[in-house]
N, C-alpha and C positions, 0 to 999 in steps of 0.2 A: 504496500500499499503506498503509494508515494507520501511523502512528510508536507502537512501545510509549510510555506513559508515563515517566513520569521520576521513580527508583528518591526514593521519599521519604530526605528528610537525616536520620541520625539524631538526634535531641535528644539532648544527655546537660546537665542541669544539675547544679550544686554543690546538695550539700542546704546552707540557709540558713546556717545554725544552725553549719554547717562553713566558712563565710566568712572568719570572721578567722583559721581554724587553718591553721599549715604543714602541710602533707600532700609525704610521697615525691612527686618529684615537682613540684613548686614551685620556683620557684626566687626568691633574696634580689636586692635592688634595694639598691646602696652606691651615693652619689655618681653618676657616670655610667657605670657598667659595672654588668652581670649575672651572675648567681655560679647556679650549679648544682650545689647536693651531693651530693659522689656519690666512691664511692672514697676513703675519708678526706680530699677535696682540695676543692676547689672551680674548677670551668670555668668562668672566666670570658670573659661575651660583651662585645664594643664595642655602641655602642645599633644602629648596622646590622646585625650581626654579627647580634642576639638578634632584630632581626625576620626578617631573613629561615629562624632558628632554629625561631620560632614557627610560621612559614609551614609548612616542612619537617617537623613536627610535628605537626599541629593542638592548637598547645600548648592553647589555651583553648577547641578544640572536644570539649576531652573533659575541661573539669574545673579544669583547671592554675590556675595563678595566680602574680603576684609580686609580694614581700612586702618591704617595708625595713627594713632592716636597719644598725646604727650603726656595727658592727665587726665585718672578717671577721680572723676568729680561724685558719682553716688555709690549706694551702699552697695559693696560685694558677696555677693550670694553663692561660695567654691558650688558647684554643681557636685559634687562629691558627697553635698548633706541631704544631697535630692534621693532620699528612700524612693527603691523599684514601685516598693508596697504599700499606700500611706493611707489614711482618713483626709479626707476632703472639707473644705467650709462648712460644706452641710452632712458632717459625719456619715459619709459614703464612705465606704474603698473604693479607691480609684489602681489604675497603673500610670504611674506618672513615666515610662520610660525614661529615665535619666540620663541614659546617654544618649536624648533624639530619638526623633522615630517618628513617623509618618500613617495618623487615620484618613477613611476615607469615610467622609461627612455625608449621608446619606437626606434629603430635606423633598418631603412626596407631597406640601402644598399648605400643610397647619400647625400651628406652635399654639398646644395653654399651658398655661400653669402649671399642670403635671408632669408633663414634656421638660419643661424650665426646669425643671426642680427633679430629675432622674438623674438616678447616680451611674455615672458616665458609662461602666463596665454591664449595665443593664440593655442586653440590645434586642431590641425591638424588630419581633418577624416581620416585613413587611415584604407583598408579592409584588411590590410596586414594580420593585428595579431587580427583581430579580434574573432575568434575564442578561441584564448587566455584568450581575454580583458573580452569575456562573463563567462567565468569559472573565470578570477579571480575575478567579479564580486561580485561569490559566498562568497566571502571569504572579503568583504565588500571594495573592490577598484573600485567600481562604481562612485564615484565620480570625476568628469573633475580635478578637485584642485587638486587628485592626482595623473595626467598626466604629462606627456612630452614625444612629440614625437619632435626630433629634428633632422633629418635627409631624412624631404620627399622636393624634389625638391616645391618651391612655386613659381609657375605666375602665375598674371594677379587676385588673391586674389583667385588661384584654387591651390589644393594640385596636383600634378601630380606623376602619378605610375612610377614607371623607367622603361625608354625609351631607343631605341637604342642608341642616343644621346647623351644621360649619359657616357657612354660607353670612351665619348673623354676625362672624366677628369679622371686622374691617381690614384692608390690606394693611392698613399704620399699627392698629393693632397689636399686629404681630411684626410688625416692626421695632417695635418696643420692646415684643418681649426675645427678638431676637437680639438686643444690643444688650439685655441682661442672659443667654446662656451663651454666645460668646464672651465677651466678657470674663464670664467666669468661669472659661474653658481655658483662658490665656490664662487668667489666672492660676489655676492647680494645675497647668500642661503646659510649662512655660518653653519647655523643648521640643514640643510637637509642631509640629507642620499636618497643615490638612491639605486634603485633594476635597471640593467643595462638588458634589453634585445635587440638585436640582431639577422636579418640572413642575413643567407650570406655576400655582405660585410658589411652592419650592422651592424653583428657579429667582426670585425677586427677593426669597427666605438668604439665598444662600448670598445673593451679591450683596446683600443686603451686610453681611457679618464680615464679607469679605471687604467692604468701601469701611467698614472703619475697624478694622485689621488685616490689612492690604500685605502686608510683613508674613501672618500665616498661612497664606494659603500660597503653595505651591500651584495649583489650575483650580478651577472654575470651570464646571460643564454645564449648561442649562437645557432641555429640555422641550420645546415649544412652551416658554416662556413670555409671557407678555412683559418682556423689562421696562418698558416705558406706560406703561397702564393700558387700556383699552378706548380705543378712537370711538368718538361718539357720534358715527356713522346715522344715519337716518334707520338704515336695516337694527343695529345690535341695538338703538334706544328700543325701536319694540319689543326686539327679542326680551330683553332686559325689560321691558313694560311688564310683558306676558309671564317672564320667569317671577317675580317683584309676586304678579298678585297671586300665581301660584302656592306660592309660598307663604302670604299669609291667612292665604285660607288655612292656613297649616299649623299656623296662630308662630310661625318663622318672619322674624323681621330681617331681611337681608337687606346687608350694608354693605358687602361686597363688592357688587359689581360699580356702587356709585364710586365707591372711594379707588375705583379704575380706574372710573371714567376724570377720577379732580387729578389723578397721579397723571395722567395722560396730558392736563393741561398746568401742568407744576412745571415752570421753567428751571424753576432752582435746582428741581430733584432732579431735571433731563441734564442738567450743565451739568452737576457733579458725577453724576454716571455715566457721562461723558469725556467729564476729565481721568474717571477713574482705571476708563477701561483702554485707554489707552496710553496710561502710566503704567497702568499692571502689564501691559503687554512690551510693555516698549524695555519692565523693568524685565524683561527675560522672563519674565508665567507664563504658564497658558490659559486660554480665554476660550471653549465654545461654544455654540449656539447651533442648534440644531429644531428647526421648524419644517413647516409642512405646507406644501403653494393652498392648499384649500381650509388650514384650520381656520376657524372662524376669532375663535380666543386669542394666539397666538398668531398675528400674520409678518408678512416679510418686515412692515414698518416698524412694528412696536418690538418684534423678535432681533432682528440684526443689530450687532454690536459693533460701534468701533474698534477697531485695534484684534476683533476678531477672529478664529476662522468661524463662519459662516457658514452653514450649511443646510440649503431650501432641496426636502427633499421632495418630488415630482408628485400631481395632484392625487387625492386618495381614492381608488374607487369606491370604495365602502360609505362613503359621505354623503348625502343628499340632504337640499334644504328642505325635504317633507319631514324622512324619518329621524332625520339625524342634525334641525334646525343648526346648533352652534359647533357642529363641526368636532363631535366628542371624539370621533371613530375616528378622524383622523389628528386628534388631538393628543390624543395616547401610540400616537403609529412611530414616533422617533426613541420609546422604550424598548419595544422591539427590531427596526427597523436595524440588519447589522450595517449597515452604512454609518448610520451616529455612533451606534452600540460599537464598534472600529475605532472611530474618530476618541472618544473616550475615554475608550485602554490605553491606545496610542498617547493622549494625553496624560497621563497618569502613570505609565513606564508599567519597568516591574516592577516586586516588592526588595528595596534595598537589603531587606533581611535574608535573601536568598543567597 
């Protein structure tokens, strides 16, 4: 049986004009030590520890650099003081990866208080990314300890898929909770890098986290993500009015669609997102956006990101305006499409622990 061709290694090049600029995620070199500025302190590596950290986080593969500095002006935390297994600030057991490491963080589109406060080692199984997780397993990402799921609703010890009642939560509310989560993650895992993967609204949440802590992310991949919100076309507003009425009849005050319409008109948000995506890729990180031609939620207009590898999949034959008015079948297609799965696997690359 012929062997499959090896996957192409992700090529991440730091823009020449940024080679001499210290960026989030970079490290200072002072005398014989190496220092990572984070959480208001300097995490100090001895030379041999830094070599291990570089390997474990694919330091140079994603454009990160080490810069000389004349003096150290913050509190120094030797990484030798960071234990492998310890209790985090919420009293939960955690795996700190004290010599550095990478986690793949999956976001399926909803963030509630229970998830924000979950221990990191609680693996929430969800079918949304099943195809992708299987493919990533071939690149060595098959350990539970290399995975974080942070946007699933968690009720009565059961993971819930996205439901109609979840539309009562605006994207702005999820943004605030995303800030809380990523701040806590960075505080408790100062030496861990992330590959963020988000579908639909989950893509918005991953982008939000990366915008807040760009140095923590090696790559960001979004699938069918209305990154700029939803354009208030006449057709879309009619559809939203119908859905709003149907949900209200069930006692659900739908807020999500209106918040996404408002996001489309938010010039400040658009400017910040454009600035982030361009600077993120110029820094040598990987950014991928995949969308389908006839997806009514994630369109070419609201899913194309500046500086990213933008992949538009051809028109889906499984959606039509009568049986599927929002194009939901097309909306879920990037989760299964070989072209999009391959692009994300290539962007994340092989697990450095191999």
